[in-house]
C-alpha positions in Angstrom: 0.1 0.1 -0.3 1.2 3.4 -0.8 2.2 5.2 2.6 0.9 8.0 3.6 0.1 10.0 7.1 -3.2 9.0 8.8 -6.1 11.4 8.1 -8.2 10.5 10.9 -7.1 11.1 14.8 -7.2 8.2 17.3 -9.4 11.5 19.6 -11.8 11.6 16.1 -11.9 7.9 15.3 -12.8 7.2 19.1 -15.6 9.4 18.8 -17.0 7.6 15.7 -16.9 4.5 17.7 -19.1 6.0 20.9 -21.8 6.5 18.7 -22.3 3.6 16.6 -24.0 2.0 19.1 -26.5 5.0 19.4 -27.1 5.6 15.5 -28.0 1.6 15.2 -30.4 1.9 18.1 -32.7 4.8 17.0 -31.9 3.9 13.3 -31.1 7.6 12.6 -28.0 8.9 10.7 -24.5 9.9 12.0 -24.9 13.6 12.0 -22.4 14.1 14.6 -19.4 11.6 12.9 -20.7 13.8 9.0 -19.3 17.0 10.6 -16.3 15.8 11.8 -15.5 14.3 9.0 -16.3 16.5 7.1 -14.1 19.2 9.0 -11.4 17.2 8.5 -11.6 17.1 4.7 -12.3 13.6 4.3 -14.9 14.3 1.7 -11.8 15.4 -0.6 -9.5 13.1 -0.1 -9.0 12.4 -3.5 -9.5 15.9 -4.9 -6.1 16.4 -7.0 -3.3 18.4 -5.6 -3.6 20.4 -8.6 -7.2 21.8 -7.8 -6.8 22.0 -3.8 -7.5 18.8 -2.5 -5.0 16.9 -0.2 -4.4 14.2 -3.9 -4.5 10.7 -2.5 -4.5 7.6 -4.5 -7.1 4.9 -4.2 -4.8 2.6 -2.2 -4.2 5.6 0.3 -8.4 6.2 0.3 -9.5 3.2 1.0 -6.6 2.7 3.1 -8.5 5.5 5.5 -11.6 3.5 4.9 -10.5 0.8 6.6 -9.4 2.4 9.3 -12.8 4.2 10.0 -14.8 1.3 9.4 -13.1 -0.7 12.1 -14.6 2.2 14.4 -17.9 3.1 12.9 -18.4 0.4 10.0 -21.9 2.2 8.9 -19.9 5.4 8.3 -17.4 4.1 6.4 -20.0 2.8 3.9 -22.5 5.9 3.2 -18.9 8.2 2.9 -17.7 5.4 0.6 -20.8 6.6 -1.4 -19.3 10.0 -1.7 -16.1 8.7 -2.2 -16.3 6.8 -4.9 -17.3 9.7 -7.5 -14.6 12.1 -6.2 -11.7 9.2 -6.7 -13.8 8.2 -10.3 -13.8 12.1 -11.3 -10.3 12.6 -9.9 -9.0 9.5 -12.1 -10.8 10.7 -15.0 -8.7 14.0 -14.7 -5.4 12.9 -14.0 -6.0 11.0 -17.2 -6.2 13.7 -18.8 -10.2 13.8 -18.9 -11.7 16.9 -17.8 -15.0 16.3 -17.8 -15.9 16.0 -14.6 -13.5 18.6 -13.4 -16.6 20.6 -12.1 -17.5 17.5 -9.4 -14.4 18.1 -8.1 -14.5 21.6 -7.0 -17.9 21.1 -6.2 -16.9 19.0 -3.9 -14.0 21.1 -2.4 -17.0 23.7 -2.2 -18.8 21.1 -0.2 -21.0 19.9 -2.0 -22.0 16.2 -1.1 -22.6 13.4 -3.6 -23.7 9.8 -3.5 -25.1 6.6 -5.3 -28.3 6.6 -6.8 -27.8 3.5 -8.8 -30.0 0.6 -6.8 -33.4 -0.3 -9.1 -35.3 -3.6 -8.4 -35.1 -5.5 -11.5 -31.9 -3.9 -12.8 -28.4 -4.6 -12.1 -25.9 -2.1 -11.8 -25.0 1.2 -13.6 -24.9 -0.3 -17.1 -29.1 -0.9 -17.5 -31.9 1.3 -15.6 -35.5 0.6 -15.1 -35.3 4.7 -15.0 -36.6 6.5 -17.7 -34.6 9.5 -19.3 -36.4 11.7 -21.8 -34.5 14.4 -23.8 -35.8 17.9 -23.8 -34.4 21.1 -24.5 -30.9 21.6 -22.3 -31.0 18.5 -20.5 -33.5 15.6 -19.4 -36.5 14.4 -17.9 -35.9 11.5 -15.4 -39.0 9.3 -14.2 -37.6 5.9 -11.8 -37.7 4.9 -8.2 -34.0 4.2 -7.1 -33.5 2.3 -3.4 -30.2 2.5 -0.8 -29.5 6.0 -1.4 -26.9 6.5 1.2 -26.4 9.9 3.1 -29.3 10.7 1.5 -30.1 13.2 4.9 -27.0 15.6 3.3 -26.5 15.0 -0.3 -26.5 17.7 -2.4 -26.1 15.6 -5.9 -27.9 12.3 -6.0 -25.5 10.8 -8.8 -27.9 7.9 -10.4 -28.6 6.5 -14.6 -31.4 6.1 -16.8 -32.7 4.8 -19.7 -32.6 6.7 -22.8 -34.5 4.6 -24.8 -35.0 6.4 -27.9 -31.3 7.5 -28.7 -29.9 8.1 -31.9 -28.4 4.7 -32.9 -29.8 2.5 -29.8 -30.9 3.1 -26.5 -28.6 4.5 -24.4 -27.6 5.1 -19.9 -27.6 8.5 -19.1 -25.6 8.9 -15.9 -26.5 12.5 -14.0 -26.1 14.6 -10.5 -29.2 15.6 -9.5 -29.0 18.7 -7.5 -31.3 18.0 -4.1 -33.2 21.7 -5.3 -34.2 19.7 -8.1 -38.2 19.7 -8.4 -39.8 16.1 -8.7 -37.3 14.6 -6.9 -38.0 13.4 -3.6 -36.6 11.6 -1.0 -39.0 8.6 0.9 -38.0 7.3 4.4 -38.2 3.5 4.3 -34.8 3.0 6.1 -34.9 -0.1 8.9 -33.1 -2.2 8.0 -31.1 -5.6 9.8 -27.6 -3.6 9.5 -26.1 -0.9 8.5 -29.0 1.4 9.8 -26.8 4.7 10.3 -26.3 4.6 6.3 -29.8 6.3 6.2 -30.2 4.6 2.3 -33.8 5.8 2.3 -35.8 5.6 -1.5 -35.3 8.5 -4.3 -38.3 8.6 -6.1 -38.1 11.2 -9.5 -41.1 12.2 -11.3 -40.2 13.6 -14.4 -37.6 15.7 -12.1 -35.1 17.7 -14.8 -31.5 17.7 -15.1 -29.6 20.3 -17.2 -26.9 18.7 -19.7 -24.0 20.6 -17.0 -24.8 18.1 -14.7 -24.8 14.9 -17.1 -21.5 13.1 -16.6 -21.6 10.7 -19.4 -23.9 8.7 -22.0 -23.2 5.5 -23.0 -24.8 2.4 -25.1 -26.7 0.0 -22.8 -24.0 -2.5 -21.7 -21.5 -0.8 -22.6 -18.3 0.7 -20.2 -15.6 2.8 -20.3 -12.8 4.3 -17.1 -15.6 6.4 -16.2 -17.3 3.1 -15.3 -14.7 1.2 -14.4 -13.4 4.1 -12.3 -17.3 3.3 -9.9 -16.5 -0.2 -9.7 -12.6 0.2 -8.5 -13.4 3.4 -6.4 -16.7 1.6 -5.0 -16.4 -2.1 -4.5 -12.6 -1.7 -3.5 -13.8 1.1 -0.9 -16.3 -1.8 0.2 -13.3 -4.7 -0.1 -11.3 -2.4 2.8 -14.5 -1.2 4.8 -15.2 -5.4 5.4 -11.9 -6.0 6.1 -11.4 -3.7 8.7 -14.8 -5.0 10.1 -13.5 -8.4 10.5 -10.6 -7.3 11.8 -12.7 -5.5 14.8 -14.9 -9.2 14.8 -11.3 -10.9 15.9 -10.1 -8.1 18.0 -13.2 -8.4 19.7 -13.6 -12.1 20.4 -10.4 -13.4 20.7 -9.5 -11.2 24.6 -13.1 -12.7 25.6 -11.9 -16.5 24.9 -8.9 -16.1 26.8 -10.9 -14.4 30.1 -13.9 -17.3 30.0 -13.9 -20.4 32.2 -15.4 -23.7 32.3 -16.1 -26.2 35.3 -15.0 -28.9 32.9 -11.9 -27.3 32.4 -8.7 -26.6 34.8 -7.6 -23.1 31.8 -9.2 -21.1 30.2 -11.4 -22.0 26.9 -8.6 -20.5 25.2 -7.5 -24.1 25.7 -10.2 -26.1 24.9 -9.4 -27.5 21.3 -12.7 -26.8 19.7 -12.1 -23.0 20.2 -8.8 -23.3 18.6 -9.7 -24.5 16.1 -12.4 -22.1 15.1 -9.8 -19.4 15.9 -7.7 -21.2 13.6 -10.2 -21.0 11.1 -10.8 -17.4 11.6 -7.2 -16.6 11.1 -6.9 -18.5 8.0 -9.7 -17.2 6.2 -8.6 -13.8 7.5 -5.0 -13.8 6.6 -5.2 -13.5 2.6 -7.7 -11.3 2.2 -5.2 -8.1 3.7 -2.4 -9.1 1.1 -5.6 -9.9 -2.0 -7.0 -6.3 -1.7 -4.2 -3.8 -1.2 -2.6 -5.7 -4.3 -5.3 -4.8 -6.9 -5.9 -1.4 -5.1 -1.8 -0.9 -5.4 -2.3 -2.1 -9.5 -5.2 0.5 -10.0 -3.6 3.2 -8.8 -0.3 2.0 -10.2 -2.1 1.7 -13.4 -1.3 -1.5 -14.1 -2.9 -2.9 -17.9 -5.2 -5.8 -16.6 -7.2 -4.6 -19.7 -10.7 -6.4 -19.9 -9.9 -8.3 -16.8 -10.1 -5.7 -14.3 -13.7 -5.9 -13.3 -13.4 -9.5 -12.9 -10.5 -9.0 -10.7 -12.1 -6.1 -8.5 -15.1 -7.9 -8.2 -13.0 -10.8 -7.1 -11.4 -9.0 -4.3 -14.7 -7.5 -3.1 -15.9 -11.1 -3.1 -13.4 -12.4 -0.6 -13.3 -9.9 1.7 -17.1 -9.7 2.4 -17.3 -13.1 2.3 -14.3 -13.6 5.0 -16.0 -10.7 7.2 -19.3 -12.5 6.9 -18.2 -15.9 8.0 -15.3 -13.9 10.3 -17.9 -12.5 12.3 -20.3 -15.4 12.2 -17.5 -17.5 14.2 -17.0 -14.5 16.7 -20.6 -15.0 17.0 -20.1 -18.5 18.0 -17.0 -18.2 20.2 -18.9 -15.9 22.4 -20.8 -18.2 24.1 -24.1 -16.6 23.1 -23.5 -13.3 25.3 -23.3 -11.8 21.7 -26.5 -12.3 21.0 -27.7 -9.6 23.7 -28.1 -5.8 22.2 -25.2 -4.2 24.6 -22.2 -6.4 22.6 -20.8 -4.8 19.9 -20.2 -8.2 18.5 -24.2 -8.5 18.0 -24.4 -5.0 15.6 -21.3 -6.2 14.0 -22.7 -9.4 13.3 -25.9 -7.6 11.6 -23.5 -4.9 9.6 -20.9 -7.8 8.2 -24.3 -9.5 6.4 -25.1 -6.2 4.5 -21.7 -6.9 2.3 -23.2 -9.2 0.5 -26.0 -7.2 -0.5 -23.8 -4.6 -2.1 -22.8 -4.7 -5.7 -21.8 -7.0 -7.2 -23.6 -9.5 -5.4 -22.6 -13.3 -5.5 -24.7 -14.3 -8.9 -23.2 -11.5 -10.6 -20.0 -11.7 -9.3 -19.8 -15.3 -10.4 -21.1 -14.5 -13.7 -18.3 -12.0 -14.5 -15.3 -13.7 -13.1 -15.9 -16.9 -15.3 -17.0 -14.9 -18.5 -13.8 -12.9 -18.2 -12.0 -16.4 -17.8 -13.7 -18.1 -20.8 -13.4 -14.8 -23.1 -17.0 -14.0 -23.4 -18.4 -10.5 -23.3 -19.9 -9.6 -20.2 -22.5 -7.1 -21.8 -23.4 -9.9 -24.5 -27.0 -10.0 -24.8 -29.3 -11.9 -24.3 -26.8 -13.0 -21.2 -28.9 -16.5 -21.1 -32.5 -16.9 -22.0 
């Protein structure tokens, strides 16, 4: 990983950790965390130095995200939805594409971006059930988006919609809709198993206008470019590092309690029980390979390694291994708790629920297996129809 001085202080991280349980229990947004992180410059990490930002690379940003997730998983997850847009725009800028320079400048000015991509019946950002209609000066967008993290503070909703009657065939319009847009409304739906503080409410768009200046890309359905690949890299590798940090936290919670636990059938602590040792070994065997894997992929992206058409598969593989490892480790940590982890006052109970959410994030297991298999077989992942 590319070294850098830590951005977030130990005191700030401690305060975020202390507030986690309250946010989760009350199912409310992390307002205090957000204010502190914004004041610390955490929402502009990837903005290039030439434009007045810190200029951190993907490797450096996701490393910070891992630190934050260790202390406050939901906070890190929601911030990831802003960071991946800033990172994608910065990546384009460094490659000579200044089409999203305005986004970087707006991020520096305090605008907050999120990812408004999730829809029922649509998989990812290459297709959409939302509709885009071309009008003078922009598009009218109609659709229903889900999982809009950061919804209480978002000022630019980054989404996509299908332009069905575009010249040359249907196209996907990628837009950033200002909060004040008429016809845009947030519907309070977020009451979930885990990651409750993200406030990922639904977004309903009813003939909402987005001006051409806030259109980031227009691409044929199923097509991709560096803009699309950047979303995957910054977004999904962000997920990977977040869940890796959470897995480390689960281990750090489980092991000390085992050393203190006793049983009438043992003369020493439960740490000497052979099945406990077996489970701990399984946890570590699952955990140890994840860090080197995700760090290698993040470094490859940062260093411009030419993986070509294999990039999506490599990114998805890193995300998949990290979230699967986190879930398994949290499950085993709960098993090792002997039942105490079930109680709401135990941090492990919340972490167990948060860990399950990683498998819902894009790309899910089905799509991950499809993309990786097709990549290995030399089949175009966007080929339609995909099966039948």
